[in-house]
C-alpha positions in Angstrom: -23.2 -49.4 -18.6 -21.9 -46.2 -17.5 -23.1 -43.1 -19.6 -20.3 -41.7 -21.2 -20.0 -38.0 -20.8 -18.2 -36.9 -24.0 -20.7 -35.9 -26.5 -22.2 -37.5 -29.6 -21.1 -35.9 -33.2 -24.8 -36.1 -33.9 -25.9 -34.6 -30.7 -25.8 -30.7 -29.2 -24.9 -30.2 -25.6 -27.5 -27.6 -23.8 -24.3 -26.9 -21.5 -21.7 -26.5 -23.7 -23.0 -25.7 -27.3 -22.7 -28.2 -30.2 -19.5 -29.6 -31.3 -18.3 -26.7 -34.1 -18.6 -24.5 -31.0 -16.2 -26.4 -28.9 -13.8 -27.0 -31.3 -13.6 -23.1 -32.0 -13.4 -22.9 -28.3 -10.3 -25.0 -28.6 -8.4 -23.7 -31.5 -9.0 -20.5 -29.2 -7.0 -21.9 -26.4 -4.5 -23.7 -28.7 -3.7 -20.4 -29.6 -3.7 -18.5 -26.6 -1.6 -21.4 -25.3 1.2 -20.9 -28.3 1.1 -17.7 -28.2 1.8 -17.4 -24.4 4.2 -19.8 -24.3 6.3 -18.1 -27.1 6.1 -15.4 -24.9 7.2 -16.7 -21.9 10.2 -18.8 -23.2 11.6 -15.0 -25.2 11.2 -13.4 -21.3 13.1 -16.5 -20.0 15.5 -16.4 -22.4 16.4 -12.5 -22.3 16.5 -13.4 -18.3 18.8 -15.7 -18.5 20.8 -14.0 -20.7 20.3 -10.7 -18.7 22.1 -12.5 -15.6 24.7 -13.9 -17.7 25.4 -10.6 -18.7 25.3 -9.3 -14.0 27.2 -12.4 -13.5 30.4 -12.1 -16.0 30.5 -8.4 -15.7 30.9 -6.6 -11.8 28.0 -3.7 -12.1 29.6 -1.5 -9.6 33.6 -2.8 -9.9 34.5 -1.7 -13.5 37.8 -2.9 -15.0 38.2 0.0 -16.9 37.3 2.7 -14.2 39.9 0.7 -12.2 42.4 0.7 -15.1 41.6 4.9 -15.2 42.1 5.3 -11.9 45.0 3.9 -11.6 46.0 6.1 -14.6 44.8 9.0 -12.7 46.8 7.7 -9.5 49.6 8.2 -11.5 48.2 12.0 -13.2 46.2 13.5 -10.8 45.6 16.8 -12.3 44.6 15.1 -15.9 41.1 17.1 -16.2 40.1 15.3 -19.4 41.1 11.5 -17.7 38.6 12.8 -14.6 35.6 13.5 -17.2 36.6 10.2 -18.8 36.3 8.0 -15.5 32.7 10.1 -14.3 32.0 9.5 -17.6 32.5 5.9 -17.7 31.2 5.8 -14.0 27.7 7.1 -14.8 27.4 4.9 -17.6 28.0 1.7 -15.6 25.3 2.7 -12.6 23.0 3.7 -15.6 23.6 0.5 -16.8 23.5 -1.4 -13.7 19.9 -0.6 -12.7 18.3 -0.3 -15.9 19.4 -4.4 -15.7 17.6 -4.1 -12.3 14.4 -2.4 -14.0 14.6 -5.6 -16.8 14.9 -8.0 -14.2 11.9 -6.6 -12.0 10.2 -6.4 -15.1 10.3 -9.5 -16.8 9.7 -11.4 -13.3 6.2 -9.7 -13.2 5.7 -10.4 -17.1 6.9 -14.2 -16.6 4.7 -14.5 -13.8 1.5 -13.1 -16.0 2.7 -15.1 -18.5 2.9 -18.2 -16.7 -0.5 -17.3 -14.9 -2.4 -17.1 -18.4 -0.5 -20.3 -19.8 -1.4 -22.8 -16.8 -5.5 -21.1 -16.9 -4.9 -21.7 -21.0 -3.8 -25.6 -20.5 -6.5 -25.9 -18.0 -9.6 -25.2 -20.2 -8.1 -26.5 -22.8 -7.7 -30.3 -21.9 -11.1 -29.9 -20.4 -12.5 -28.6 -24.1 -10.5 -32.1 -25.1 -12.1 -34.6 -22.5 -15.3 -33.3 -23.5 -15.2 -33.9 -27.2 -16.3 -37.3 -28.8 -13.5 -38.1 -31.6 -15.4 -39.4 -34.7 -12.1 -42.0 -35.6 -9.1 -43.8 -34.9 -7.3 -40.7 -36.7 -8.7 -37.7 -34.9 -8.0 -39.5 -31.9 -4.4 -40.5 -32.9 -4.2 -36.6 -33.7 -5.7 -35.2 -30.8 -2.7 -37.8 -28.9 -0.5 -36.5 -30.7 -1.3 -32.8 -30.3 -1.9 -33.3 -26.4 1.7 -35.3 -26.2 3.3 -31.9 -28.2 1.7 -29.6 -26.0 2.9 -31.7 -23.2 6.5 -31.5 -24.1 5.9 -28.1 -25.0 4.5 -27.3 -21.5 8.1 -29.3 -20.1 10.4 -26.9 -22.2 8.7 -24.6 -21.2 8.8 -24.9 -17.7 12.3 -25.6 -17.4 13.2 -22.0 -18.7 10.8 -20.5 -16.8 12.3 -21.9 -14.0 15.8 -21.3 -15.0 14.2 -17.9 -15.6 13.5 -17.5 -12.0 16.2 -19.1 -10.3 18.4 -16.8 -12.6 16.4 -13.0 -11.0 16.9 -14.5 -7.6 20.6 -14.6 -8.3 20.4 -11.1 -9.9 18.5 -9.0 -7.7 21.5 -9.0 -4.8 24.4 -7.5 -7.1 25.2 -5.0 -4.5 25.7 -8.2 -1.8 29.9 -7.2 -1.8 28.7 -3.9 -0.5 26.8 -4.7 2.6 28.2 -4.7 6.3 28.1 -7.8 8.5 25.0 -7.5 10.8 27.9 -8.9 13.3 30.0 -6.0 13.4 27.0 -3.9 15.7 23.7 -4.0 16.3 22.0 -1.5 14.0 19.9 -0.3 17.5 23.2 0.2 19.8 22.4 3.0 21.8 25.7 3.1 23.6 26.9 6.7 24.4 30.8 7.5 25.5 30.3 10.7 27.7 33.6 12.4 28.2 34.5 14.2 31.6 35.2 17.3 30.6 36.3 18.2 33.8 39.4 16.0 33.6 40.6 16.8 30.3 43.6 19.3 29.8 43.5 23.0 28.0 46.6 21.6 26.3 44.0 18.5 25.1 42.2 21.1 22.6 44.5 21.1 20.1 45.7 17.6 19.0 48.1 16.1 16.1 47.5 12.8 15.1 49.8 11.2 17.1 48.7 13.0 20.1 45.0 11.7 19.3 45.9 8.1 18.6 47.4 7.5 22.2 45.3 9.5 24.4 43.5 8.6 26.9 39.8 9.3 26.9 38.0 8.6 30.2 34.0 7.9 30.5 31.5 9.0 32.7 29.5 6.3 34.4 26.6 8.6 35.0 23.3 6.9 34.9 21.8 10.1 33.9 22.9 10.3 30.9 21.8 7.1 29.8 18.3 7.2 28.2 15.7 4.5 29.2 12.9 3.4 26.1 9.6 3.8 27.2 6.6 3.1 25.1 6.1 4.1 21.4 3.4 6.9 21.2 3.0 6.7 17.2 3.2 3.5 15.9 6.5 4.4 14.1 8.0 6.5 16.1 10.0 5.0 19.9 9.8 7.8 22.7 12.6 7.8 24.8 12.4 9.8 28.2 14.5 13.4 27.7 17.3 13.8 29.7 17.9 17.2 31.8 19.0 20.1 29.3 22.0 22.1 31.0 21.6 24.3 28.4 18.4 26.6 27.8 20.2 29.4 25.5 20.0 27.6 22.2 19.7 29.8 19.2 17.1 31.3 17.5 15.9 31.0 13.6 17.3 34.8 13.3 20.7 33.7 15.1 21.1 30.7 12.8 20.2 32.8 9.9 23.3 35.0 10.8 25.6 32.3 10.8 26.3 29.2 8.3 25.6 26.3 11.0 25.0 23.2 8.5 25.2 21.8 4.8 23.6 24.5 2.9 23.4 27.0 5.9 20.3 27.9 8.1 17.6 25.1 7.8 19.5 23.5 5.1 17.7 25.7 3.0 20.5 26.9 0.7 20.2 30.5 1.6 22.6 32.7 3.6 22.0 36.5 4.4 25.5 37.5 3.4 26.3 40.6 1.7 29.1 41.9 -0.3 29.7 38.6 -1.3 33.0 38.4 -4.2 32.2 38.4 -7.8 35.9 38.3 -8.7 39.5 36.2 -8.1 42.4 34.6 -9.0 43.5 31.6 -7.8 46.8 31.2 -9.7 47.4 34.9 -8.8 46.3 35.1 -5.1 43.6 38.2 -6.3 41.1 38.0 -3.7 42.5 34.9 -2.1 42.5 35.5 1.3 43.5 32.4 2.6 44.1 28.8 0.9 45.2 26.1 3.1 45.5 22.0 2.3 43.4 19.7 4.7 45.3 16.6 6.1 42.9 14.2 5.3 40.4 14.4 2.4 36.6 14.7 2.3 33.6 15.7 1.1 32.0 17.4 3.5 31.0 21.0 3.0 32.4 24.3 5.2 30.9 25.4 8.5 30.8 28.2 9.9 30.3 29.6 13.4 32.0 33.0 14.6 35.0 33.3 13.9 35.5 29.3 13.5 35.2 26.8 10.3 34.8 22.8 10.5 34.9 20.5 8.3 35.9 16.7 8.2 38.2 14.1 6.7 38.6 10.1 6.6 40.3 6.7 5.2 40.1 3.6 6.0 42.1 4.2 8.9 41.2 7.7 10.7 38.5 10.1 10.6 39.1 13.7 11.7 36.9 16.8 12.6 38.9 20.3 11.6 38.2 23.7 13.3 39.6 26.7 11.4 40.0 30.4 12.2 37.9 31.5 9.4 39.7 35.0 8.8 42.9 33.2 8.8 43.1 30.0 7.9 45.1 28.9 10.8 44.1 25.5 12.4 43.1 26.1 16.0 42.2 22.5 16.4 41.8 19.2 15.4 40.2 16.0 17.1 39.9 12.5 16.1 36.3 10.1 16.5 38.0 6.9 17.8 37.9 4.8 21.0 33.6 4.4 19.9 31.9 1.9 21.2 30.6 -0.3 18.5 32.8 1.6 15.4 33.2 -1.6 13.2 37.1 -2.6 12.8 37.1 -2.4 9.3 35.0 0.7 7.3 32.6 -0.6 5.2 33.4 -0.2 1.3 32.8 3.3 -0.2 32.5 5.0 -3.4 36.0 7.6 -4.6 33.1 10.2 -4.8 31.4 10.0 -1.4 34.5 8.5 0.6 33.7 8.2 4.8 33.7 11.9 5.3 30.6 13.0 2.9 28.2 14.3 5.3 28.7 18.1 6.5 28.6 19.0 10.6 26.4 20.7 12.2 26.8 23.3 15.2 24.9 25.7 17.4 27.4 27.9 18.4 27.7 25.6 21.8 28.3 22.1 20.6 29.4 20.7 17.3 28.2 17.5 15.6 30.0 15.3 13.4 29.3 11.8 11.4 31.1 9.5 9.6 30.5 6.7 7.1 31.4 4.5 9.5 27.9 5.2 11.7 30.2 6.8 14.0 28.5 10.0 15.4 30.7 12.4 17.8 29.6 15.7 19.5 32.5 18.6 20.7 32.3 21.8 22.3 34.0 24.7 20.6 37.3 24.2 21.9 37.8 20.7 20.8 36.8 18.8 24.1 35.0 16.0 23.8 31.3 15.1 24.9 29.6 12.2 23.4 30.3 9.8 21.1 28.6 6.9 19.9 28.0 4.6 16.8 24.4 4.4 14.9 24.7 1.1 13.5 27.3 0.6 10.3 24.9 2.0 7.2 24.7 -0.9 4.9 25.1 1.6 1.7 26.9 0.5 -1.5 28.4 3.9 -2.2 28.8 5.6 1.4 26.8 7.3 3.9 26.6 10.8 3.2 23.4 12.3 4.8 24.4 15.6 6.1 23.6 16.7 10.3 21.0 19.8 10.8 20.3 20.3 14.7 17.6 22.6 15.8 17.3 23.8 19.7 18.5 20.8 22.0 18.2 18.3 18.7 21.1 16.9 16.3 18.4 15.5 13.6 19.9 12.5 11.1 18.6 11.0 8.4 19.5 7.4 8.2 18.2 5.6 5.7 19.9 2.8 4.5 19.2 -0.8 2.4 18.5 -2.7 6.0 16.1 -0.4 7.3 15.3 3.5 7.1 15.3 6.1 10.3 14.9 9.4 11.1 16.7 9.7 14.3 16.6 13.0 17.3 19.2 13.1 19.5 20.2 14.9 22.3 22.8 17.5 21.2 24.5 17.9 24.9 24.0 14.2 25.9 23.8 11.9 23.1 20.8 10.6 24.3 18.0 9.5 22.0 15.4 12.0 21.9 12.9 10.4 19.6 13.3 7.3 16.5 11.0 7.1 13.7 11.2 3.8 11.5 10.7 4.6 8.1 9.4 2.4 5.1 11.3 4.7 2.6 14.5 2.9 0.9 18.3 3.9 1.1 18.8 7.8 0.3 21.5 10.0 0.0 19.9 13.4 0.7 20.3 15.6 3.9 17.1 17.0 5.7 16.2 20.2 5.9 14.0 22.1 8.7 10.6 24.3 7.6 8.4 26.6 9.3 4.7 24.9 7.9 2.1 27.1 9.4 4.0 28.5 12.6 5.5 25.0 13.4 8.9 23.7 12.3 9.1 20.8 10.7 11.9 17.9 9.5 11.7 17.6 5.7 13.3 13.9 4.0 13.5 12.8 0.4 13.7 9.2 -0.3 12.7 6.3 -2.5 9.4 6.3 -3.1 8.4 9.4 -0.4 9.0 13.3 0.6 7.2 13.3 4.5 7.5 16.0 6.7 8.1 14.9 11.0 7.1 17.3 13.7 10.6 18.2 15.0 9.3 18.1 18.3 7.8 14.2 18.5 9.0 12.4 15.3 5.7 11.9 14.4 5.1 11.9 10.5 2.6 14.7 9.6 2.7 14.4 5.7 3.9 12.3 2.9 4.1 12.3 -1.2 5.2 9.4 -3.2 6.7 11.1 -5.9 10.6 9.6 -6.4 12.3 6.5 -7.4 16.0 5.2 -7.6 18.7 6.6 -6.2 17.8 10.0 -4.4 20.6 12.1 -4.1 19.5 16.0 -3.6 17.8 16.9 -0.5 14.5 18.7 -0.7 14.2 22.4 -0.7 11.7 25.1 1.0 10.6 28.5 0.1 6.9 30.7 -0.1 5.5 27.6 2.0 6.4 25.0 -0.8 8.9 21.7 -0.5 10.8 21.0 -3.8 11.9 17.5 -4.1 13.7 15.7 -7.3 16.1 13.3 -8.5 17.3 12.2 -12.1 15.1 9.5 -13.5 12.2 10.6 -11.5 10.7 13.9 -11.7 10.4 17.4 -9.9 8.0 17.9 -7.5 6.4 21.3 -6.0 4.3 20.1 -2.7 2.0 22.0 -0.5 2.6 20.5 2.9 0.2 22.1 4.5 -1.9 20.2 2.6 0.5 17.1 1.7 -0.4 17.0 -2.2 1.7 18.2 -5.1 1.2 21.6 -6.4 2.7 20.8 -10.1 5.9 18.8 -11.8 8.2 18.6 -14.4 10.1 16.5 -16.0 12.5 18.9 -18.2 15.7 18.9 -16.0 16.1 16.6 -13.1 19.4 16.9 -10.9 21.4 13.6 -9.6 23.0 15.1 -6.9 22.8 18.9 -6.7 19.9 19.9 -4.2 17.7 22.6 -5.3 17.2 26.1 -3.8 13.7 28.6 -3.7 14.2 32.2 -3.2 12.5 35.4 -4.3 10.2 33.1 -5.8 12.4 31.2 -8.0 13.5 27.9 -8.1 16.9 26.8 -9.5 18.0 23.7 -10.3 21.4 22.5 -11.2 22.2 18.9 -13.7 25.1 16.8 -13.8 24.7 17.6 -17.3 25.7 20.8 -16.9 22.1 22.9 -17.3 21.4 25.6 -15.1 17.3 25.7 -14.9 14.8 29.0 -13.3 11.5 28.3 -12.4 8.6 29.8 -10.9 7.7 28.0 -7.9 4.2 29.0 -7.9 3.4 28.2 -11.3 6.2 25.7 -12.7 6.7 28.5 -15.2 10.1 28.1 -16.5 11.8 32.0 -16.9 15.4 30.4 -18.3 18.0 28.0 -18.4 21.8 28.3 -19.1 23.9 25.1 -20.2 27.4 24.7 -19.1 30.1 22.4 -20.4 30.7 20.2 -17.0 27.8 19.2 -14.9 27.4 19.9 -10.8 28.0 17.7 -7.8 27.5 21.0 -5.8 24.1 22.5 -4.6 23.4 26.1 -5.4 23.3 29.1 -2.9 21.9 31.7 -2.9 23.7 34.8 -1.2 23.7 38.8 -2.1 21.1 38.3 -4.6 23.3 36.3 -6.7 23.5 32.3 -7.3 26.5 30.7 -6.9 27.1 27.4 -8.6 30.6 25.6 -8.7 30.8 22.7 -11.9 32.4 19.4 -11.3 35.7 20.9 -13.0 36.2 23.7 -10.5 34.0 26.6 -12.6 32.2 28.4 -9.6 29.5 29.9 -11.9 27.5 32.8 -10.8 24.0 34.5 -12.2 21.6 37.0 -11.2 19.0 35.6 -9.1 16.2 37.2 -11.5 13.3 35.8 -13.8 15.5 37.2 -16.7 18.9 35.4 -17.6 22.2 37.1 -16.0 25.1 35.8 -15.9 27.3 37.6 -13.6 31.0 36.0 -13.9 32.4 32.4 -13.9 35.7 31.7 -12.4 38.1 29.1 -11.9 39.4 27.3 -8.7 41.9 25.5 -10.7 40.9 22.1 -8.8 37.8 20.1 -8.6 34.9 20.8 -6.6 32.3 18.0 -5.5 31.1 20.4 -1.7 29.0 23.6 -1.5 30.2 26.5 -1.3 29.4 28.9 2.1 29.1 32.4 3.0 30.3 34.5 5.8 30.8 38.1 6.1 31.1 39.1 2.8 33.6 36.3 2.2 33.1 33.1 0.2 34.1 29.5 2.2 34.8 26.3 -0.6 36.4 22.9 -0.4 38.4 21.7 -3.4 39.3 17.9 -3.8 42.5 19.3 -1.9 42.6 22.7 -0.7 40.0 25.0 1.5 39.8 28.6 0.3 38.5 31.7 1.5 38.0 33.9 -1.2 36.9 38.0 -0.3 37.9 41.6 -0.4 
């Protein structure tokens, strides 16, 4: 007769203890099973409810915002309506990303609960099998208990399966904003180079009609096409450099005398201009030297070199680069970014406050380069003659590409972080050929790169989720990286007093020592959503979307002051002539003294919404509103 593996009621097992001990462990595991099952069922129900909410309410396209936008089209100057739309949009985006966090967290909790449930059931049934039931009643009760447990397990498994399916269906709600990969290859390196010798001088200034009908001749010159070599660094593609025709690239002192890109020299938000204006009246024309309406709207900020000022404009049909005389406001030339190989026939979908012309141009006084939300990048000389153009791959970005360009010596630098991959790219500013390209592990970002002199060497510094990182400008090699950001990163980094500042809303304000790649101090009291910080004279200035400007000591993190306003800030604060210029979204330029004590100088209304960042040159302020471009000064 086979020996039973069960324990007789009158005996004890030297391995498993007596029957009472086993009964106690059985009850403990049963309690764990019940609690865990209830927990996983609740989490599953919540995830299913969250899925149904997202399925029935588009997280990006709100019916309320659409209705308000239609009203705004009929009444474009209604400031209260603009504010109401902005508030609804912010609320919708916050709710959406909260839902995404809940789905991710719920998935991990569901996984944890399921593992605990399965392990507990395994041990529970093992204990049942080792216990000898004394009579038929107990056996019947335990049979019923096992049957009930199996029904509970089946029901819970069904709910868990439904929750897992709903999580997979929920996590990609931005699919409608994705760009089809059939439009263009993201690695496209086709460069269109224009034969300048065959362009007529009369082509320098073009009208929209002329530009659409113009024939652009391409030089089939093999010397202007870069060939890829073996990568010296794991994530960096090194490319053979083309011959550089020009050697007189501007130095840092040269750039500081100009305003050659977003937030000025090196993108650091500081202007050396003196006697900058503190009072003007747009309606009366007092100290308004000129005001012009930009033909096609955009959110790029003014860029200045000597007597020329550059902005861009774009819509679904056309993309333009405009050049104005900075003294008179007269348009010197305008050129269209068209006939570019790889450019999408249908532009990607963007939000209204980004559009296709959010990035600012960059110039070295020899070439001027513009990039658009289609992925098209194009270079002209200072007289408007087209030099080269290419498409970098249509950016997969649910708001639209907004990272501005920056230049150093022969390179134009592009932070190209999208939903389908992130890259830091250096192109030859004279030919468009790729000098180097570094693949990044960071997520999508709307921030712009800056340049920083760290230990006598120039670095490219970027902000994205989750990393703030520095790269060698010559090779693209990553030099340091600090993981401290999360979510939607809009503000660009800042640099001053040897320290890097990175921040974004719902994350942190981190001050980093780039020589060590470590955080010096952190704070999360005031965090900007869009406006970039600025560092000057040992002070760090932050402007938030909820209407607060705050000043900190860059070394210690000690807060000196805070100023509260009725409107929030998209425009980044700029320091000029010992003053802080910070326009709010309603169009009021707040001017404060750059000091350790709060000192307000003036609050001057522009009369229209301001989403861009002001520029300064020769004691004048240049600022772009929703409709118009202004020159302010005495």
